[in-house]
Legacy VTK file of the C-alpha trace (Angstrom):
# vtk DataFile Version 3.0
C-alpha trace
ASCII
DATASET POLYDATA
POINTS 411 float
0.249 10.810 -28.328
-0.577 7.166 -27.561
-3.522 5.845 -29.503
-6.703 4.715 -27.774
-7.588 1.044 -27.702
-10.671 -0.573 -26.256
-9.814 -3.059 -23.530
-11.539 -5.885 -25.414
-9.231 -5.335 -28.395
-6.074 -5.629 -26.303
-6.124 -9.425 -26.606
-4.889 -8.989 -30.170
-1.702 -7.318 -28.940
1.467 -9.273 -28.142
1.689 -10.275 -24.476
4.260 -7.610 -23.647
1.918 -4.809 -24.775
-1.258 -5.926 -23.030
-2.803 -4.186 -19.983
-1.606 -6.901 -17.631
2.002 -6.341 -18.723
1.606 -2.616 -18.087
0.314 -3.304 -14.568
3.367 -5.467 -13.861
5.794 -2.839 -15.158
4.199 -0.151 -13.002
4.213 -2.520 -10.005
7.993 -2.790 -10.475
8.649 0.894 -11.223
7.091 2.270 -8.034
9.139 0.371 -5.392
12.438 0.975 -7.215
12.105 4.602 -6.109
9.979 4.328 -2.989
11.830 1.408 -1.392
15.214 3.059 -1.978
13.977 6.391 -0.633
12.624 4.643 2.477
15.710 2.486 3.039
18.099 5.455 3.105
15.751 7.997 4.655
16.616 7.693 8.348
20.356 7.747 7.736
20.117 10.576 5.207
18.065 12.952 7.355
20.367 12.417 10.347
23.605 12.755 8.358
22.455 15.645 6.165
20.142 17.660 8.423
20.696 16.372 12.002
17.071 15.302 12.398
15.864 14.374 15.881
12.747 12.465 16.944
10.404 15.429 16.589
11.773 16.195 13.115
11.213 12.653 11.834
7.703 12.712 13.316
6.985 15.912 11.390
8.372 14.382 8.206
6.070 11.351 8.469
3.094 13.601 9.146
3.908 15.519 5.967
4.348 12.225 4.106
0.833 11.071 5.023
-0.993 14.284 4.053
-1.231 13.412 0.308
-2.755 10.047 1.235
-5.470 11.856 3.170
-5.970 14.147 0.150
-6.099 11.306 -2.400
-9.701 12.265 -3.042
-8.211 14.972 -5.280
-7.727 12.267 -7.910
-11.429 12.645 -8.737
-10.875 16.239 -9.844
-7.746 15.406 -11.849
-9.340 12.620 -13.898
-11.833 15.180 -15.161
-8.995 16.436 -17.365
-6.648 13.496 -17.966
-7.039 9.755 -18.255
-6.240 7.518 -15.300
-3.460 5.768 -17.217
-1.873 9.152 -17.954
-2.237 10.171 -14.299
-0.450 6.963 -13.299
2.470 7.934 -15.550
2.519 11.502 -14.183
2.426 10.295 -10.569
5.230 7.788 -11.134
7.257 10.502 -12.888
6.802 12.803 -9.899
7.906 10.019 -7.539
10.936 9.218 -9.696
12.068 12.839 -10.014
11.562 13.574 -6.315
13.577 10.485 -5.387
16.351 11.305 -7.862
16.924 14.807 -6.455
16.418 14.024 -2.772
20.096 14.465 -1.874
20.186 17.888 -3.546
18.209 19.421 -0.663
20.028 18.491 2.583
18.058 20.726 4.943
14.748 20.641 6.791
12.793 22.736 4.283
14.174 20.911 1.274
13.629 17.445 2.734
10.039 18.233 3.719
9.329 19.662 0.258
10.796 16.644 -1.530
8.929 14.331 0.847
5.654 16.048 0.007
6.292 15.785 -3.752
7.338 12.136 -3.624
4.365 11.334 -1.384
1.943 12.970 -3.825
3.421 10.814 -6.572
3.281 7.659 -4.448
-0.236 8.090 -3.067
-1.819 9.291 -6.301
-0.200 6.442 -8.198
-1.417 3.900 -5.653
-4.953 5.297 -5.883
-5.061 5.179 -9.688
-3.214 1.857 -9.835
-5.826 0.196 -7.629
-8.565 1.613 -9.840
-6.909 0.351 -13.033
-6.362 -3.104 -11.553
-10.034 -3.469 -10.649
-11.178 -2.116 -14.038
-8.783 -4.124 -16.194
-8.699 -7.483 -14.413
-11.579 -9.959 -14.729
-13.332 -10.681 -11.436
-12.664 -14.425 -11.605
-8.890 -13.892 -11.959
-8.346 -10.655 -10.029
-7.232 -12.201 -6.684
-4.546 -14.384 -8.306
-3.250 -11.615 -10.584
-3.187 -9.013 -7.786
-1.223 -11.532 -5.736
1.294 -11.833 -8.577
1.482 -8.027 -8.860
2.254 -7.832 -5.141
4.965 -10.446 -5.603
6.466 -8.438 -8.475
6.558 -5.316 -6.302
8.210 -7.264 -3.488
10.790 -8.639 -5.936
11.650 -5.107 -7.119
11.993 -3.962 -3.514
14.197 -6.965 -2.756
16.483 -6.114 -5.670
16.773 -2.521 -4.449
17.606 -3.593 -0.888
20.125 -6.236 -1.931
21.920 -3.838 -4.276
22.170 -1.245 -1.511
23.544 -3.791 0.966
26.056 -5.203 -1.523
27.326 -1.941 -3.024
26.977 0.793 -0.391
30.232 0.136 1.443
31.975 -1.873 -1.274
31.906 1.072 -3.696
31.641 3.865 -1.121
28.434 5.112 -2.716
26.871 8.471 -1.927
23.247 9.268 -1.157
23.134 11.359 -4.310
24.285 8.504 -6.564
21.865 5.941 -5.141
18.904 8.307 -5.231
19.698 9.357 -8.801
19.986 5.749 -9.997
16.795 4.551 -8.292
14.720 7.547 -9.357
16.197 7.328 -12.850
15.259 3.645 -13.115
11.629 4.514 -12.365
11.683 7.282 -14.981
13.113 4.918 -17.626
10.321 2.399 -17.014
7.662 5.133 -17.161
9.096 6.416 -20.450
8.986 2.907 -21.897
5.383 2.423 -20.745
4.316 5.709 -22.335
6.048 4.751 -25.589
5.160 1.053 -25.846
1.546 0.877 -24.652
-1.614 2.367 -26.118
-4.129 4.060 -23.832
-6.576 1.342 -22.859
-10.208 2.393 -22.843
-12.199 0.707 -20.084
-15.579 -0.686 -21.183
-17.211 1.160 -18.282
-16.759 4.973 -18.226
-15.885 6.153 -14.717
-18.002 8.569 -12.696
-15.883 11.724 -12.402
-17.401 13.180 -9.257
-17.390 12.517 -5.519
-19.080 9.179 -4.827
-20.135 8.141 -1.319
-22.825 5.477 -1.419
-24.661 4.009 1.564
-24.420 0.512 0.180
-20.593 0.673 0.300
-20.591 1.476 4.035
-18.994 -1.821 5.036
-16.148 -1.325 2.577
-15.563 2.171 3.958
-15.527 0.875 7.549
-13.065 -1.897 6.698
-10.828 0.633 4.925
-10.798 2.910 7.973
-9.862 0.060 10.303
-7.194 -1.173 7.876
-5.581 2.273 7.883
-5.603 2.443 11.677
-3.979 -0.987 12.055
-1.428 -0.170 9.354
-0.268 2.893 11.265
0.428 0.828 14.379
2.420 -1.714 12.396
4.371 0.824 10.331
5.161 3.193 13.192
5.572 0.925 16.202
6.374 -2.665 15.169
9.769 -1.796 13.697
10.446 0.760 16.433
9.857 -1.994 18.996
12.553 -4.158 17.403
15.089 -1.370 17.919
13.971 0.042 21.269
13.074 -3.210 23.024
15.573 -5.627 21.502
18.366 -3.340 20.313
18.331 -4.376 16.642
21.079 -2.812 14.538
20.503 -1.504 10.996
21.625 -4.753 9.347
19.336 -6.801 11.604
16.297 -4.665 10.816
17.199 -4.836 7.125
17.444 -8.617 7.414
13.868 -8.705 8.728
12.773 -6.552 5.777
14.461 -8.946 3.372
12.827 -11.976 5.012
9.451 -10.253 4.708
10.056 -9.483 1.045
11.038 -13.048 0.176
8.041 -14.339 2.126
5.770 -11.952 0.228
7.201 -12.998 -3.129
6.382 -16.619 -2.337
3.163 -16.120 -0.407
1.367 -13.339 -2.297
0.451 -15.461 -5.363
-0.629 -18.279 -3.023
-2.729 -15.878 -0.978
-4.338 -14.632 -4.181
-5.332 -18.203 -5.012
-6.578 -18.664 -1.448
-8.859 -15.637 -1.761
-10.164 -17.018 -5.061
-10.940 -20.388 -3.431
-12.121 -19.263 0.026
-13.812 -16.027 -0.942
-13.244 -12.617 0.590
-15.259 -13.298 3.743
-13.208 -16.275 4.891
-9.905 -14.727 3.818
-10.524 -11.535 5.804
-11.780 -13.468 8.839
-8.541 -15.461 8.752
-6.458 -12.274 8.385
-8.096 -10.372 11.231
-8.083 -13.348 13.594
-4.389 -13.841 12.929
-3.619 -10.143 13.373
-5.453 -10.028 16.696
-3.348 -12.933 17.960
-0.124 -11.337 16.685
-0.867 -7.961 18.297
-1.732 -9.620 21.617
1.549 -11.527 21.394
3.343 -8.223 20.727
1.860 -6.967 23.981
3.102 -10.128 25.677
6.653 -9.192 24.692
6.306 -6.282 27.123
3.908 -7.732 29.672
5.675 -11.081 30.124
9.196 -10.397 28.843
9.094 -12.828 25.902
12.263 -12.994 23.824
13.734 -11.654 20.634
13.261 -14.823 18.562
9.505 -14.732 19.109
9.498 -10.994 18.342
11.205 -11.615 15.000
8.830 -14.443 14.102
5.814 -12.291 14.991
7.140 -9.445 12.846
7.312 -11.696 9.786
3.902 -13.262 10.479
2.424 -9.782 10.952
3.632 -8.727 7.518
2.321 -11.982 6.030
-1.226 -11.359 7.276
-1.289 -7.845 5.867
-0.747 -9.306 2.393
-4.292 -10.687 2.574
-5.552 -7.110 2.252
-5.986 -7.855 -1.464
-9.268 -9.512 -0.439
-10.611 -6.084 0.476
-9.899 -4.872 -3.080
-11.680 -7.782 -4.701
-14.628 -7.511 -2.283
-15.185 -3.987 -3.544
-14.701 -5.068 -7.163
-17.567 -7.530 -6.726
-20.051 -5.123 -5.109
-19.256 -1.954 -7.060
-21.019 -0.451 -10.008
-18.324 -0.605 -12.727
-18.331 3.175 -13.133
-17.759 3.761 -9.408
-14.338 2.132 -9.208
-12.140 5.193 -9.873
-13.919 7.728 -7.610
-14.406 5.173 -4.834
-10.737 4.182 -4.954
-9.898 7.834 -4.240
-12.480 8.097 -1.454
-11.296 4.813 0.071
-7.658 5.934 0.028
-8.643 9.088 1.912
-10.671 7.084 4.439
-7.744 4.691 4.859
-5.504 7.633 5.789
-7.813 9.379 8.267
-6.133 7.592 11.177
-2.698 8.601 9.877
-3.466 12.223 10.716
-3.834 11.723 14.467
-3.166 8.126 15.533
0.681 8.053 15.502
0.898 11.141 17.713
-1.698 9.938 20.224
-0.330 6.414 20.404
3.187 7.812 20.677
2.116 9.420 23.952
0.554 6.145 25.106
3.775 4.352 24.138
5.690 6.424 26.692
3.405 5.059 29.412
2.737 1.493 28.217
4.001 0.062 24.900
2.038 -3.109 25.573
-1.174 -1.093 25.727
-0.538 0.205 22.192
-0.500 -3.350 20.881
-3.475 -4.254 23.042
-5.377 -1.445 21.352
-4.213 -2.762 17.963
-5.605 -6.189 18.870
-8.923 -4.511 19.659
-8.861 -2.880 16.225
-8.203 -6.254 14.602
-11.147 -7.763 16.492
-13.346 -4.857 15.371
-12.282 -5.588 11.789
-13.102 -9.250 12.380
-16.622 -8.315 13.497
-17.025 -6.231 10.331
-15.695 -9.052 8.138
-18.407 -11.335 9.484
-20.899 -9.024 7.784
-19.495 -9.813 4.314
-21.759 -12.302 2.487
-20.269 -15.464 1.005
-21.080 -14.271 -2.504
-20.906 -10.456 -2.568
-22.362 -8.639 -5.556
-24.308 -5.430 -6.255
-27.423 -5.618 -4.110
-25.800 -8.193 -1.804
-23.082 -6.117 -0.142
-23.656 -7.332 3.442
-25.295 -10.258 5.190
-28.126 -7.927 6.197
-29.392 -8.060 2.615
-30.553 -11.605 3.371
-33.041 -10.289 5.911
-34.568 -7.382 4.022
-36.521 -7.196 0.823
-34.381 -6.679 -2.233
-34.161 -3.054 -3.270
-32.575 -1.375 -6.296
-28.944 -0.360 -5.839
-28.389 3.353 -5.344
LINES 1 412
411 0 1 2 3 4 5 6 7 8 9 10 11 12 13 14 15 16 17 18 19 20 21 22 23 24 25 26 27 28 29 30 31 32 33 34 35 36 37 38 39 40 41 42 43 44 45 46 47 48 49 50 51 52 53 54 55 56 57 58 59 60 61 62 63 64 65 66 67 68 69 70 71 72 73 74 75 76 77 78 79 80 81 82 83 84 85 86 87 88 89 90 91 92 93 94 95 96 97 98 99 100 101 102 103 104 105 106 107 108 109 110 111 112 113 114 115 116 117 118 119 120 121 122 123 124 125 126 127 128 129 130 131 132 133 134 135 136 137 138 139 140 141 142 143 144 145 146 147 148 149 150 151 152 153 154 155 156 157 158 159 160 161 162 163 164 165 166 167 168 169 170 171 172 173 174 175 176 177 178 179 180 181 182 183 184 185 186 187 188 189 190 191 192 193 194 195 196 197 198 199 200 201 202 203 204 205 206 207 208 209 210 211 212 213 214 215 216 217 218 219 220 221 222 223 224 225 226 227 228 229 230 231 232 233 234 235 236 237 238 239 240 241 242 243 244 245 246 247 248 249 250 251 252 253 254 255 256 257 258 259 260 261 262 263 264 265 266 267 268 269 270 271 272 273 274 275 276 277 278 279 280 281 282 283 284 285 286 287 288 289 290 291 292 293 294 295 296 297 298 299 300 301 302 303 304 305 306 307 308 309 310 311 312 313 314 315 316 317 318 319 320 321 322 323 324 325 326 327 328 329 330 331 332 333 334 335 336 337 338 339 340 341 342 343 344 345 346 347 348 349 350 351 352 353 354 355 356 357 358 359 360 361 362 363 364 365 366 367 368 369 370 371 372 373 374 375 376 377 378 379 380 381 382 383 384 385 386 387 388 389 390 391 392 393 394 395 396 397 398 399 400 401 402 403 404 405 406 407 408 409 410
């Protein structure tokens, strides 16, 4: 059993055993499985189980359910530490990815998807909590940007290896899934062996937390989840349906996005540190509104494929600024609220995933441009909410309204 170590004592450890190193290793371990699973998914389900459009829609609905149920993390951390839960979740993701090709039928694929999604979403929930607990507030934006870059680099490696070796060595789905899932499991085993359990200086509240003073954070999380669904479900679909992109062309866009993220994420982290969360989020939401309106223009005015590709990359770039939402919460939260609120926020973020893709899919049949027009409206709503963030958020100063009312104790 790993020994306990107070976070303040970790500075005496060598660099490769400190909490920051653990965060980087976990940031690499997750996409090695998840990115590979995602990259091969569409081809695998068609080749192995003859999936059609309704089947893939059902699969993605199943995949999002654990995100909506991420609030269950609060109950689990009553019994095990968050760091241990991160290891367990990554292990579940790695195993589910490794054995994906062993179940080439509808029931098996849906079951494996559910298990891998539980691992992915529970890890992401706990990982966000650990980042905000372990990283100092003055350095959190830059370090989170570097963590995002590390994750993008791992995804890039996975994609490049698939592109270079799939046909050259006539690889099978089973081999690739086993290798990628196995790589995640090896990293998790090393983390469990090499790192002590780090004890946060602020014990976490292990019960459901929903505080009125966090309302703006909750609202921004809900809108972020709604916009994300439109981008994930429809932006890539547009590139294929509207412009006839082949697999290698879509993959090329993914690779461009990854390289851009590797370069831009650390810079965006520094930008958030310099500008503050308010200005960074205003910039993000203004840019996203323009991009979504331009997406609509691709349908309304018949704009071309080059502009569509540029918009796709810019779209992905703006979403990287979402780290500002994390650090906004870090600044306003009671230290003990971080873990339970991360779980609540993840659930709120996934509320739209339950119904939005289906409803907008119906709208897409009538007017694809209207879907992106609605997305622009969501971005503008987020912009209006971002204007309510004060320049210097902190407990007791969560919104600009605090400037106009008498100071009151935090709940």
